C-alpha positions, 0 to 999 in steps of 0.5 A: 538380507539386510538384517544379517548385514546390520548383524554383521557390522555391528559385530565387526565393530564390536570385534575391533573396539574389543582389540582396540581395547585389549591393545590398549590395556596391554600397552598400559600394563607394559608402560606403568602397572599402577594405572590399570584400573583407571586406564581400563575404566576409561577404555570401557567407558569409550568402548560402550560410547562407540558401541552406543553410537553405532546402535544408533546409527542403524536404528 
C-alpha cells in the first residue's frame, strides 16, 4: 500500500512540474521568442532538482 502511495505522489509531483514547465515555456514564447532556449534550460534544471528533492524525501 505504501509503495503505491509513494508512486502516486511521485507521479503527481512530476505532473505538476511538467505542467509548470509547459506554462512557463508558453509564457516565455508569448513574451519573447529569442530567449526560449535560455528559459527552457532553466526550467529543465529546476524540474530535475525538484524531482530529485522529492525522491530524496521519500527514501
